[in-house]
PyMOL Python script that loads the backbone (N, CA, C, O; Angstrom):
from pymol import cmd

cmd.read_pdbstr("""\
ATOM      1  N   MET A   1       0.842  -1.171   0.000  1.00  0.00           N
ATOM      2  CA  MET A   1       0.000   0.000   0.000  1.00  0.00           C
ATOM      3  C   MET A   1       0.893   1.243   0.000  1.00  0.00           C
ATOM      4  O   MET A   1       1.689   1.437   0.919  1.00  0.00           O
ATOM      5  N   ARG A   2       0.763   2.067  -1.011  1.00  0.00           N
ATOM      6  CA  ARG A   2       1.588   3.270  -1.149  1.00  0.00           C
ATOM      7  C   ARG A   2       0.792   4.502  -0.751  1.00  0.00           C
ATOM      8  O   ARG A   2      -0.388   4.632  -1.075  1.00  0.00           O
ATOM      9  N   GLU A   3       1.449   5.383  -0.058  1.00  0.00           N
ATOM     10  CA  GLU A   3       0.834   6.656   0.293  1.00  0.00           C
ATOM     11  C   GLU A   3       1.346   7.701  -0.687  1.00  0.00           C
ATOM     12  O   GLU A   3       2.553   7.820  -0.897  1.00  0.00           O
ATOM     13  N   GLN A   4       0.459   8.435  -1.269  1.00  0.00           N
ATOM     14  CA  GLN A   4       0.856   9.437  -2.243  1.00  0.00           C
ATOM     15  C   GLN A   4       1.193  10.737  -1.521  1.00  0.00           C
ATOM     16  O   GLN A   4       0.432  11.204  -0.674  1.00  0.00           O
ATOM     17  N   ILE A   5       2.329  11.307  -1.863  1.00  0.00           N
ATOM     18  CA  ILE A   5       2.766  12.553  -1.244  1.00  0.00           C
ATOM     19  C   ILE A   5       2.324  13.704  -2.133  1.00  0.00           C
ATOM     20  O   ILE A   5       2.687  13.779  -3.306  1.00  0.00           O
ATOM     21  N   ALA A   6       1.533  14.600  -1.552  1.00  0.00           N
ATOM     22  CA  ALA A   6       0.895  15.644  -2.342  1.00  0.00           C
ATOM     23  C   ALA A   6       1.854  16.760  -2.734  1.00  0.00           C
ATOM     24  O   ALA A   6       1.948  17.085  -3.918  1.00  0.00           O
ATOM     25  N   TYR A   7       2.557  17.346  -1.802  1.00  0.00           N
ATOM     26  CA  TYR A   7       3.402  18.499  -2.098  1.00  0.00           C
ATOM     27  C   TYR A   7       4.726  18.313  -1.390  1.00  0.00           C
ATOM     28  O   TYR A   7       4.767  18.106  -0.177  1.00  0.00           O
ATOM     29  N   LEU A   8       5.802  18.387  -2.140  1.00  0.00           N
ATOM     30  CA  LEU A   8       7.123  18.131  -1.577  1.00  0.00           C
ATOM     31  C   LEU A   8       7.992  19.374  -1.663  1.00  0.00           C
ATOM     32  O   LEU A   8       7.950  20.104  -2.653  1.00  0.00           O
ATOM     33  N   THR A   9       8.769  19.609  -0.635  1.00  0.00           N
ATOM     34  CA  THR A   9       9.806  20.629  -0.692  1.00  0.00           C
ATOM     35  C   THR A   9      11.137  19.926  -0.529  1.00  0.00           C
ATOM     36  O   THR A   9      11.254  18.971   0.239  1.00  0.00           O
ATOM     37  N   GLN A  10      12.122  20.390  -1.240  1.00  0.00           N
ATOM     38  CA  GLN A  10      13.425  19.733  -1.242  1.00  0.00           C
ATOM     39  C   GLN A  10      14.331  20.364  -0.195  1.00  0.00           C
ATOM     40  O   GLN A  10      14.404  21.587  -0.079  1.00  0.00           O
ATOM     41  N   LYS A  11      15.020  19.522   0.562  1.00  0.00           N
ATOM     42  CA  LYS A  11      15.912  19.993   1.608  1.00  0.00           C
ATOM     43  C   LYS A  11      17.135  19.081   1.636  1.00  0.00           C
ATOM     44  O   LYS A  11      17.011  17.865   1.488  1.00  0.00           O
ATOM     45  N   LEU A  12      18.309  19.664   1.825  1.00  0.00           N
ATOM     46  CA  LEU A  12      19.527  18.868   1.926  1.00  0.00           C
ATOM     47  C   LEU A  12      19.545  18.191   3.282  1.00  0.00           C
ATOM     48  O   LEU A  12      19.515  18.865   4.312  1.00  0.00           O
ATOM     49  N   TYR A  13      19.594  16.863   3.296  1.00  0.00           N
ATOM     50  CA  TYR A  13      19.528  16.118   4.548  1.00  0.00           C
ATOM     51  C   TYR A  13      20.906  15.719   5.045  1.00  0.00           C
ATOM     52  O   TYR A  13      21.234  15.947   6.209  1.00  0.00           O
ATOM     53  N   GLY A  14      21.712  15.131   4.187  1.00  0.00           N
ATOM     54  CA  GLY A  14      23.027  14.681   4.627  1.00  0.00           C
ATOM     55  C   GLY A  14      23.983  14.636   3.463  1.00  0.00           C
ATOM     56  O   GLY A  14      23.566  14.620   2.305  1.00  0.00           O
ATOM     57  N   LYS A  15      25.258  14.616   3.763  1.00  0.00           N
ATOM     58  CA  LYS A  15      26.275  14.590   2.720  1.00  0.00           C
ATOM     59  C   LYS A  15      27.395  13.675   3.187  1.00  0.00           C
ATOM     60  O   LYS A  15      27.833  13.752   4.334  1.00  0.00           O
ATOM     61  N   SER A  16      27.850  12.819   2.302  1.00  0.00           N
ATOM     62  CA  SER A  16      28.975  11.955   2.640  1.00  0.00           C
ATOM     63  C   SER A  16      29.952  11.978   1.480  1.00  0.00           C
ATOM     64  O   SER A  16      29.590  12.318   0.353  1.00  0.00           O
ATOM     65  N   SER A  17      31.173  11.620   1.760  1.00  0.00           N
ATOM     66  CA  SER A  17      32.172  11.585   0.697  1.00  0.00           C
ATOM     67  C   SER A  17      33.043  10.362   0.880  1.00  0.00           C
ATOM     68  O   SER A  17      33.152   9.814   1.977  1.00  0.00           O
ATOM     69  N   GLU A  18      33.658   9.944  -0.200  1.00  0.00           N
ATOM     70  CA  GLU A  18      34.564   8.809  -0.164  1.00  0.00           C
ATOM     71  C   GLU A  18      35.698   9.068  -1.132  1.00  0.00           C
ATOM     72  O   GLU A  18      35.569   9.886  -2.043  1.00  0.00           O
ATOM     73  N   GLN A  19      36.797   8.381  -0.941  1.00  0.00           N
ATOM     74  CA  GLN A  19      37.938   8.514  -1.829  1.00  0.00           C
ATOM     75  C   GLN A  19      38.096   7.217  -2.610  1.00  0.00           C
ATOM     76  O   GLN A  19      38.037   6.127  -2.040  1.00  0.00           O
ATOM     77  N   THR A  20      38.298   7.344  -3.915  1.00  0.00           N
ATOM     78  CA  THR A  20      38.480   6.164  -4.754  1.00  0.00           C
ATOM     79  C   THR A  20      39.727   6.335  -5.602  1.00  0.00           C
ATOM     80  O   THR A  20      39.995   7.428  -6.100  1.00  0.00           O
ATOM     81  N   PRO A  21      40.501   5.249  -5.774  1.00  0.00           N
ATOM     82  CA  PRO A  21      41.680   5.343  -6.636  1.00  0.00           C
ATOM     83  C   PRO A  21      41.261   5.275  -8.099  1.00  0.00           C
ATOM     84  O   PRO A  21      40.364   4.514  -8.462  1.00  0.00           O
ATOM     85  N   LEU A  22      41.911   6.069  -8.927  1.00  0.00           N
ATOM     86  CA  LEU A  22      41.597   6.090 -10.344  1.00  0.00           C
ATOM     87  C   LEU A  22      42.901   6.248 -11.106  1.00  0.00           C
ATOM     88  O   LEU A  22      43.375   7.366 -11.310  1.00  0.00           O
ATOM     89  N   SER A  23      43.477   5.141 -11.524  1.00  0.00           N
ATOM     90  CA  SER A  23      44.724   5.103 -12.302  1.00  0.00           C
ATOM     91  C   SER A  23      45.822   5.987 -11.710  1.00  0.00           C
ATOM     92  O   SER A  23      46.308   6.908 -12.367  1.00  0.00           O
ATOM     93  N   GLY A  24      46.204   5.703 -10.474  1.00  0.00           N
ATOM     94  CA  GLY A  24      47.293   6.436  -9.850  1.00  0.00           C
ATOM     95  C   GLY A  24      46.885   7.739  -9.199  1.00  0.00           C
ATOM     96  O   GLY A  24      47.732   8.428  -8.629  1.00  0.00           O
ATOM     97  N   GLN A  25      45.623   8.095  -9.264  1.00  0.00           N
ATOM     98  CA  GLN A  25      45.134   9.320  -8.637  1.00  0.00           C
ATOM     99  C   GLN A  25      44.061   8.950  -7.619  1.00  0.00           C
ATOM    100  O   GLN A  25      43.449   7.886  -7.707  1.00  0.00           O
ATOM    101  N   ILE A  26      43.847   9.819  -6.675  1.00  0.00           N
ATOM    102  CA  ILE A  26      42.751   9.618  -5.730  1.00  0.00           C
ATOM    103  C   ILE A  26      41.716  10.698  -5.989  1.00  0.00           C
ATOM    104  O   ILE A  26      42.023  11.890  -5.958  1.00  0.00           O
ATOM    105  N   LYS A  27      40.499  10.273  -6.242  1.00  0.00           N
ATOM    106  CA  LYS A  27      39.391  11.193  -6.496  1.00  0.00           C
ATOM    107  C   LYS A  27      38.420  11.133  -5.326  1.00  0.00           C
ATOM    108  O   LYS A  27      38.190  10.064  -4.759  1.00  0.00           O
ATOM    109  N   ARG A  28      37.859  12.259  -4.970  1.00  0.00           N
ATOM    110  CA  ARG A  28      36.861  12.311  -3.910  1.00  0.00           C
ATOM    111  C   ARG A  28      35.483  12.442  -4.537  1.00  0.00           C
ATOM    112  O   ARG A  28      35.225  13.369  -5.305  1.00  0.00           O
ATOM    113  N   LEU A  29      34.597  11.507  -4.204  1.00  0.00           N
ATOM    114  CA  LEU A  29      33.227  11.538  -4.692  1.00  0.00           C
ATOM    115  C   LEU A  29      32.317  11.973  -3.553  1.00  0.00           C
ATOM    116  O   LEU A  29      32.363  11.397  -2.466  1.00  0.00           O
ATOM    117  N   ASP A  30      31.497  12.978  -3.794  1.00  0.00           N
ATOM    118  CA  ASP A  30      30.547  13.447  -2.784  1.00  0.00           C
ATOM    119  C   ASP A  30      29.171  12.885  -3.100  1.00  0.00           C
ATOM    120  O   ASP A  30      28.687  13.002  -4.226  1.00  0.00           O
ATOM    121  N   HIS A  31      28.549  12.281  -2.113  1.00  0.00           N
ATOM    122  CA  HIS A  31      27.191  11.764  -2.240  1.00  0.00           C
ATOM    123  C   HIS A  31      26.282  12.660  -1.408  1.00  0.00           C
ATOM    124  O   HIS A  31      26.503  12.840  -0.211  1.00  0.00           O
ATOM    125  N   VAL A  32      25.269  13.215  -2.042  1.00  0.00           N
ATOM    126  CA  VAL A  32      24.346  14.121  -1.365  1.00  0.00           C
ATOM    127  C   VAL A  32      23.007  13.410  -1.235  1.00  0.00           C
ATOM    128  O   VAL A  32      22.481  12.870  -2.208  1.00  0.00           O
ATOM    129  N   GLN A  33      22.462  13.417  -0.023  1.00  0.00           N
ATOM    130  CA  GLN A  33      21.169  12.788   0.221  1.00  0.00           C
ATOM    131  C   GLN A  33      20.128  13.882   0.422  1.00  0.00           C
ATOM    132  O   GLN A  33      20.280  14.747   1.284  1.00  0.00           O
ATOM    133  N   HIS A  34      19.086  13.835  -0.370  1.00  0.00           N
ATOM    134  CA  HIS A  34      18.010  14.815  -0.257  1.00  0.00           C
ATOM    135  C   HIS A  34      16.853  14.198   0.522  1.00  0.00           C
ATOM    136  O   HIS A  34      16.562  13.009   0.393  1.00  0.00           O
ATOM    137  N   ALA A  35      16.208  15.020   1.325  1.00  0.00           N
ATOM    138  CA  ALA A  35      15.020  14.596   2.065  1.00  0.00           C
ATOM    139  C   ALA A  35      13.849  15.457   1.606  1.00  0.00           C
ATOM    140  O   ALA A  35      13.987  16.662   1.395  1.00  0.00           O
ATOM    141  N   TYR A  36      12.716  14.825   1.459  1.00  0.00           N
ATOM    142  CA  TYR A  36      11.518  15.517   1.012  1.00  0.00           C
ATOM    143  C   TYR A  36      10.466  15.443   2.110  1.00  0.00           C
ATOM    144  O   TYR A  36      10.229  14.385   2.693  1.00  0.00           O
ATOM    145  N   LYS A  37       9.842  16.578   2.382  1.00  0.00           N
ATOM    146  CA  LYS A  37       8.826  16.660   3.426  1.00  0.00           C
ATOM    147  C   LYS A  37       7.488  16.999   2.785  1.00  0.00           C
ATOM    148  O   LYS A  37       7.390  17.907   1.960  1.00  0.00           O
ATOM    149  N   CYS A  38       6.481  16.268   3.169  1.00  0.00           N
ATOM    150  CA  CYS A  38       5.136  16.516   2.659  1.00  0.00           C
ATOM    151  C   CYS A  38       4.467  17.579   3.525  1.00  0.00           C
ATOM    152  O   CYS A  38       4.164  17.334   4.693  1.00  0.00           O
ATOM    153  N   LYS A  39       4.237  18.764   2.948  1.00  0.00           N
ATOM    154  CA  LYS A  39       3.610  19.850   3.712  1.00  0.00           C
ATOM    155  C   LYS A  39       2.141  19.552   4.001  1.00  0.00           C
ATOM    156  O   LYS A  39       1.618  19.928   5.050  1.00  0.00           O
ATOM    157  N   HIS A  40       1.489  18.883   3.075  1.00  0.00           N
ATOM    158  CA  HIS A  40       0.082  18.543   3.261  1.00  0.00           C
ATOM    159  C   HIS A  40      -0.087  17.596   4.450  1.00  0.00           C
ATOM    160  O   HIS A  40      -1.010  17.757   5.249  1.00  0.00           O
ATOM    161  N   CYS A  41       0.802  16.610   4.566  1.00  0.00           N
ATOM    162  CA  CYS A  41       0.741  15.657   5.687  1.00  0.00           C
ATOM    163  C   CYS A  41       1.076  16.340   7.005  1.00  0.00           C
ATOM    164  O   CYS A  41       0.526  15.976   8.044  1.00  0.00           O
ATOM    165  N   SER A  42       1.969  17.324   6.979  1.00  0.00           N
ATOM    166  CA  SER A  42       2.370  18.027   8.198  1.00  0.00           C
ATOM    167  C   SER A  42       1.223  18.857   8.767  1.00  0.00           C
ATOM    168  O   SER A  42       1.081  18.985   9.983  1.00  0.00           O
ATOM    169  N   LEU A  43       0.417  19.414   7.885  1.00  0.00           N
ATOM    170  CA  LEU A  43      -0.697  20.235   8.353  1.00  0.00           C
ATOM    171  C   LEU A  43      -1.818  19.385   8.941  1.00  0.00           C
ATOM    172  O   LEU A  43      -2.477  19.794   9.897  1.00  0.00           O
ATOM    173  N   SER A  44      -2.033  18.201   8.369  1.00  0.00           N
ATOM    174  CA  SER A  44      -3.139  17.365   8.832  1.00  0.00           C
ATOM    175  C   SER A  44      -2.763  16.497  10.035  1.00  0.00           C
ATOM    176  O   SER A  44      -3.632  16.152  10.836  1.00  0.00           O
ATOM    177  N   ASN A  45      -1.494  16.142  10.174  1.00  0.00           N
ATOM    178  CA  ASN A  45      -1.044  15.288  11.282  1.00  0.00           C
ATOM    179  C   ASN A  45      -0.043  16.033  12.144  1.00  0.00           C
ATOM    180  O   ASN A  45       0.473  17.082  11.758  1.00  0.00           O
ATOM    181  N   GLU A  46       0.221  15.476  13.313  1.00  0.00           N
ATOM    182  CA  GLU A  46       1.250  16.054  14.170  1.00  0.00           C
ATOM    183  C   GLU A  46       2.644  15.636  13.724  1.00  0.00           C
ATOM    184  O   GLU A  46       3.618  16.344  13.981  1.00  0.00           O
ATOM    185  N   SER A  47       2.744  14.505  13.065  1.00  0.00           N
ATOM    186  CA  SER A  47       4.054  14.012  12.625  1.00  0.00           C
ATOM    187  C   SER A  47       4.272  14.342  11.153  1.00  0.00           C
ATOM    188  O   SER A  47       3.319  14.467  10.384  1.00  0.00           O
ATOM    189  N   ASP A  48       5.520  14.478  10.779  1.00  0.00           N
ATOM    190  CA  ASP A  48       5.882  14.797   9.402  1.00  0.00           C
ATOM    191  C   ASP A  48       6.167  13.527   8.619  1.00  0.00           C
ATOM    192  O   ASP A  48       6.707  12.561   9.157  1.00  0.00           O
ATOM    193  N   LYS A  49       5.803  13.537   7.356  1.00  0.00           N
ATOM    194  CA  LYS A  49       6.132  12.436   6.452  1.00  0.00           C
ATOM    195  C   LYS A  49       7.383  12.853   5.693  1.00  0.00           C
ATOM    196  O   LYS A  49       7.341  13.799   4.907  1.00  0.00           O
ATOM    197  N   ILE A  50       8.505  12.156   5.918  1.00  0.00           N
ATOM    198  CA  ILE A  50       9.780  12.490   5.285  1.00  0.00           C
ATOM    199  C   ILE A  50      10.233  11.308   4.442  1.00  0.00           C
ATOM    200  O   ILE A  50      10.264  10.168   4.906  1.00  0.00           O
ATOM    201  N   VAL A  51      10.584  11.601   3.197  1.00  0.00           N
ATOM    202  CA  VAL A  51      11.086  10.591   2.272  1.00  0.00           C
ATOM    203  C   VAL A  51      12.518  10.956   1.930  1.00  0.00           C
ATOM    204  O   VAL A  51      12.795  12.092   1.548  1.00  0.00           O
ATOM    205  N   LYS A  52      13.443   9.989   2.065  1.00  0.00           N
ATOM    206  CA  LYS A  52      14.863  10.247   1.801  1.00  0.00           C
ATOM    207  C   LYS A  52      15.335   9.438   0.601  1.00  0.00           C
ATOM    208  O   LYS A  52      14.922   8.295   0.406  1.00  0.00           O
ATOM    209  N   ALA A  53      16.199  10.043  -0.193  1.00  0.00           N
ATOM    210  CA  ALA A  53      16.813   9.348  -1.317  1.00  0.00           C
ATOM    211  C   ALA A  53      17.896   8.414  -0.786  1.00  0.00           C
ATOM    212  O   ALA A  53      18.547   8.742   0.205  1.00  0.00           O
ATOM    213  N   PRO A  54      18.107   7.259  -1.418  1.00  0.00           N
ATOM    214  CA  PRO A  54      19.136   6.332  -0.932  1.00  0.00           C
ATOM    215  C   PRO A  54      20.544   6.811  -1.278  1.00  0.00           C
ATOM    216  O   PRO A  54      20.756   7.455  -2.305  1.00  0.00           O
ATOM    217  N   VAL A  55      21.492   6.493  -0.416  1.00  0.00           N
ATOM    218  CA  VAL A  55      22.909   6.768  -0.662  1.00  0.00           C
ATOM    219  C   VAL A  55      23.685   5.482  -0.430  1.00  0.00           C
ATOM    220  O   VAL A  55      23.228   4.615   0.315  1.00  0.00           O
ATOM    221  N   PRO A  56      24.859   5.340  -1.057  1.00  0.00           N
ATOM    222  CA  PRO A  56      25.656   4.137  -0.828  1.00  0.00           C
ATOM    223  C   PRO A  56      26.127   4.051   0.620  1.00  0.00           C
ATOM    224  O   PRO A  56      26.469   5.059   1.237  1.00  0.00           O
ATOM    225  N   LYS A  57      26.138   2.847   1.142  1.00  0.00           N
ATOM    226  CA  LYS A  57      26.560   2.634   2.528  1.00  0.00           C
ATOM    227  C   LYS A  57      28.078   2.568   2.594  1.00  0.00           C
ATOM    228  O   LYS A  57      28.711   1.908   1.770  1.00  0.00           O
ATOM    229  N   ALA A  58      28.662   3.251   3.574  1.00  0.00           N
ATOM    230  CA  ALA A  58      30.118   3.271   3.748  1.00  0.00           C
ATOM    231  C   ALA A  58      30.576   1.957   4.383  1.00  0.00           C
ATOM    232  O   ALA A  58      29.875   1.409   5.235  1.00  0.00           O
ATOM    233  N   PRO A  59      31.747   1.442   3.978  1.00  0.00           N
ATOM    234  CA  PRO A  59      32.237   0.196   4.583  1.00  0.00           C
ATOM    235  C   PRO A  59      32.604   0.371   6.054  1.00  0.00           C
ATOM    236  O   PRO A  59      32.424  -0.554   6.846  1.00  0.00           O
ATOM    237  N   LEU A  60      33.111   1.530   6.427  1.00  0.00           N
ATOM    238  CA  LEU A  60      33.399   1.866   7.824  1.00  0.00           C
ATOM    239  C   LEU A  60      32.681   3.168   8.147  1.00  0.00           C
ATOM    240  O   LEU A  60      32.740   4.122   7.371  1.00  0.00           O
ATOM    241  N   ALA A  61      32.012   3.209   9.279  1.00  0.00           N
ATOM    242  CA  ALA A  61      31.255   4.408   9.650  1.00  0.00           C
ATOM    243  C   ALA A  61      32.186   5.604   9.838  1.00  0.00           C
ATOM    244  O   ALA A  61      33.252   5.477  10.441  1.00  0.00           O
ATOM    245  N   HIS A  62      31.787   6.751   9.328  1.00  0.00           N
ATOM    246  CA  HIS A  62      32.521   8.025   9.449  1.00  0.00           C
ATOM    247  C   HIS A  62      33.913   7.946   8.824  1.00  0.00           C
ATOM    248  O   HIS A  62      34.841   8.603   9.296  1.00  0.00           O
ATOM    249  N   SER A  63      34.063   7.160   7.781  1.00  0.00           N
ATOM    250  CA  SER A  63      35.354   7.007   7.111  1.00  0.00           C
ATOM    251  C   SER A  63      35.281   7.628   5.725  1.00  0.00           C
ATOM    252  O   SER A  63      34.248   7.556   5.059  1.00  0.00           O
ATOM    253  N   TYR A  64      36.377   8.238   5.293  1.00  0.00           N
ATOM    254  CA  TYR A  64      36.436   8.795   3.942  1.00  0.00           C
ATOM    255  C   TYR A  64      36.841   7.743   2.922  1.00  0.00           C
ATOM    256  O   TYR A  64      36.678   7.963   1.722  1.00  0.00           O
ATOM    257  N   GLY A  65      37.358   6.623   3.360  1.00  0.00           N
ATOM    258  CA  GLY A  65      37.852   5.600   2.447  1.00  0.00           C
ATOM    259  C   GLY A  65      36.741   4.746   1.872  1.00  0.00           C
ATOM    260  O   GLY A  65      35.832   4.323   2.586  1.00  0.00           O
ATOM    261  N   SER A  66      36.824   4.496   0.569  1.00  0.00           N
ATOM    262  CA  SER A  66      35.877   3.586  -0.060  1.00  0.00           C
ATOM    263  C   SER A  66      36.361   2.159   0.161  1.00  0.00           C
ATOM    264  O   SER A  66      37.438   1.939   0.714  1.00  0.00           O
ATOM    265  N   ALA A  67      35.568   1.204  -0.270  1.00  0.00           N
ATOM    266  CA  ALA A  67      35.941  -0.200  -0.102  1.00  0.00           C
ATOM    267  C   ALA A  67      37.223  -0.515  -0.862  1.00  0.00           C
ATOM    268  O   ALA A  67      38.046  -1.292  -0.379  1.00  0.00           O
ATOM    269  N   SER A  68      37.409   0.072  -2.040  1.00  0.00           N
ATOM    270  CA  SER A  68      38.608  -0.218  -2.832  1.00  0.00           C
ATOM    271  C   SER A  68      39.863   0.395  -2.209  1.00  0.00           C
ATOM    272  O   SER A  68      40.927  -0.220  -2.256  1.00  0.00           O
ATOM    273  N   ILE A  69      39.763   1.592  -1.628  1.00  0.00           N
ATOM    274  CA  ILE A  69      40.918   2.212  -0.952  1.00  0.00           C
ATOM    275  C   ILE A  69      41.321   1.391   0.271  1.00  0.00           C
ATOM    276  O   ILE A  69      42.506   1.140   0.490  1.00  0.00           O
ATOM    277  N   ILE A  70      40.338   0.976   1.063  1.00  0.00           N
ATOM    278  CA  ILE A  70      40.628   0.185   2.257  1.00  0.00           C
ATOM    279  C   ILE A  70      41.245  -1.154   1.873  1.00  0.00           C
ATOM    280  O   ILE A  70      42.208  -1.593   2.501  1.00  0.00           O
ATOM    281  N   ALA A  71      40.701  -1.806   0.851  1.00  0.00           N
ATOM    282  CA  ALA A  71      41.241  -3.092   0.410  1.00  0.00           C
ATOM    283  C   ALA A  71      42.666  -2.940  -0.115  1.00  0.00           C
ATOM    284  O   ALA A  71      43.519  -3.780   0.170  1.00  0.00           O
ATOM    285  N   HIS A  72      42.933  -1.889  -0.871  1.00  0.00           N
ATOM    286  CA  HIS A  72      44.273  -1.662  -1.419  1.00  0.00           C
ATOM    287  C   HIS A  72      45.283  -1.397  -0.297  1.00  0.00           C
ATOM    288  O   HIS A  72      46.404  -1.903  -0.336  1.00  0.00           O
ATOM    289  N   THR A  73      44.886  -0.606   0.695  1.00  0.00           N
ATOM    290  CA  THR A  73      45.769  -0.305   1.823  1.00  0.00           C
ATOM    291  C   THR A  73      46.074  -1.559   2.635  1.00  0.00           C
ATOM    292  O   THR A  73      47.225  -1.793   3.005  1.00  0.00           O
ATOM    293  N   LEU A  74      45.061  -2.361   2.914  1.00  0.00           N
ATOM    294  CA  LEU A  74      45.280  -3.596   3.671  1.00  0.00           C
ATOM    295  C   LEU A  74      46.107  -4.603   2.883  1.00  0.00           C
ATOM    296  O   LEU A  74      46.920  -5.324   3.462  1.00  0.00           O
ATOM    297  N   TYR A  75      45.909  -4.661   1.568  1.00  0.00           N
ATOM    298  CA  TYR A  75      46.704  -5.563   0.730  1.00  0.00           C
ATOM    299  C   TYR A  75      48.176  -5.168   0.779  1.00  0.00           C
ATOM    300  O   TYR A  75      49.044  -6.025   0.945  1.00  0.00           O
ATOM    301  N   GLN A  76      48.461  -3.870   0.635  1.00  0.00           N
ATOM    302  CA  GLN A  76      49.851  -3.421   0.699  1.00  0.00           C
ATOM    303  C   GLN A  76      50.450  -3.663   2.079  1.00  0.00           C
ATOM    304  O   GLN A  76      51.607  -4.068   2.191  1.00  0.00           O
ATOM    305  N   LYS A  77      49.681  -3.420   3.117  1.00  0.00           N
ATOM    306  CA  LYS A  77      50.201  -3.529   4.484  1.00  0.00           C
ATOM    307  C   LYS A  77      50.477  -4.973   4.886  1.00  0.00           C
ATOM    308  O   LYS A  77      51.552  -5.268   5.410  1.00  0.00           O
ATOM    309  N   TYR A  78      49.525  -5.882   4.651  1.00  0.00           N
ATOM    310  CA  TYR A  78      49.643  -7.235   5.187  1.00  0.00           C
ATOM    311  C   TYR A  78      50.134  -8.266   4.177  1.00  0.00           C
ATOM    312  O   TYR A  78      50.772  -9.244   4.565  1.00  0.00           O
ATOM    313  N   GLU A  79      49.856  -8.073   2.908  1.00  0.00           N
ATOM    314  CA  GLU A  79      50.297  -9.046   1.912  1.00  0.00           C
ATOM    315  C   GLU A  79      51.683  -8.698   1.375  1.00  0.00           C
ATOM    316  O   GLU A  79      52.549  -9.567   1.272  1.00  0.00           O
ATOM    317  N   LEU A  80      51.889  -7.430   1.036  1.00  0.00           N
ATOM    318  CA  LEU A  80      53.174  -7.017   0.470  1.00  0.00           C
ATOM    319  C   LEU A  80      54.154  -6.521   1.531  1.00  0.00           C
ATOM    320  O   LEU A  80      55.319  -6.268   1.224  1.00  0.00           O
ATOM    321  N   LYS A  81      53.698  -6.380   2.769  1.00  0.00           N
ATOM    322  CA  LYS A  81      54.533  -5.935   3.904  1.00  0.00           C
ATOM    323  C   LYS A  81      55.155  -4.555   3.668  1.00  0.00           C
ATOM    324  O   LYS A  81      56.314  -4.323   4.011  1.00  0.00           O
ATOM    325  N   VAL A  82      54.385  -3.653   3.088  1.00  0.00           N
ATOM    326  CA  VAL A  82      54.857  -2.291   2.826  1.00  0.00           C
ATOM    327  C   VAL A  82      54.648  -1.461   4.092  1.00  0.00           C
ATOM    328  O   VAL A  82      53.529  -1.408   4.602  1.00  0.00           O
ATOM    329  N   PRO A  83      55.694  -0.810   4.616  1.00  0.00           N
ATOM    330  CA  PRO A  83      55.529   0.019   5.812  1.00  0.00           C
ATOM    331  C   PRO A  83      54.639   1.237   5.536  1.00  0.00           C
ATOM    332  O   PRO A  83      54.461   1.648   4.390  1.00  0.00           O
ATOM    333  N   ALA A  84      54.091   1.798   6.606  1.00  0.00           N
ATOM    334  CA  ALA A  84      53.158   2.923   6.476  1.00  0.00           C
ATOM    335  C   ALA A  84      53.817   4.143   5.846  1.00  0.00           C
ATOM    336  O   ALA A  84      53.180   4.846   5.062  1.00  0.00           O
ATOM    337  N   TYR A  85      55.090   4.411   6.173  1.00  0.00           N
ATOM    338  CA  TYR A  85      55.743   5.599   5.609  1.00  0.00           C
ATOM    339  C   TYR A  85      55.933   5.457   4.100  1.00  0.00           C
ATOM    340  O   TYR A  85      55.939   6.460   3.385  1.00  0.00           O
ATOM    341  N   ARG A  86      56.090   4.225   3.604  1.00  0.00           N
ATOM    342  CA  ARG A  86      56.198   4.037   2.152  1.00  0.00           C
ATOM    343  C   ARG A  86      54.833   4.101   1.481  1.00  0.00           C
ATOM    344  O   ARG A  86      54.732   4.501   0.322  1.00  0.00           O
ATOM    345  N   GLN A  87      53.787   3.714   2.197  1.00  0.00           N
ATOM    346  CA  GLN A  87      52.442   3.836   1.637  1.00  0.00           C
ATOM    347  C   GLN A  87      52.064   5.310   1.480  1.00  0.00           C
ATOM    348  O   GLN A  87      51.370   5.671   0.530  1.00  0.00           O
ATOM    349  N   GLU A  88      52.510   6.153   2.394  1.00  0.00           N
ATOM    350  CA  GLU A  88      52.222   7.585   2.287  1.00  0.00           C
ATOM    351  C   GLU A  88      52.902   8.194   1.072  1.00  0.00           C
ATOM    352  O   GLU A  88      52.356   9.110   0.458  1.00  0.00           O
ATOM    353  N   ASN A  89      54.089   7.701   0.711  1.00  0.00           N
ATOM    354  CA  ASN A  89      54.832   8.254  -0.425  1.00  0.00           C
ATOM    355  C   ASN A  89      54.229   7.851  -1.764  1.00  0.00           C
ATOM    356  O   ASN A  89      54.428   8.548  -2.759  1.00  0.00           O
ATOM    357  N   ASP A  90      53.499   6.742  -1.810  1.00  0.00           N
ATOM    358  CA  ASP A  90      52.928   6.279  -3.086  1.00  0.00           C
ATOM    359  C   ASP A  90      51.780   7.090  -3.530  1.00  0.00           C
ATOM    360  O   ASP A  90      51.201   6.818  -4.582  1.00  0.00           O
TER     361      ASP A  90
END
""", "prot")
cmd.dss("prot")
cmd.show_as("cartoon", "prot")
cmd.util.cbc("prot")
cmd.orient("prot")
């Protein structure tokens, strides 16, 4: 059963970013999540009806690293035995 939302206003709800490797470079991708509030529902009820757009889930909470950056760092650290100071130089 779907509820139809009559009138929506757009509001920035949350923003997240991640870093991904791209052929020797690191690029930062920003994901913006928009939330929509139904004004018609707010006037008729005490509670607000809020609909949020989906965003990709981060592999680690509050981390800037994407899954590929984390995997690459762990591979270099534990498989190739590269020290942290050499990983910073790469």
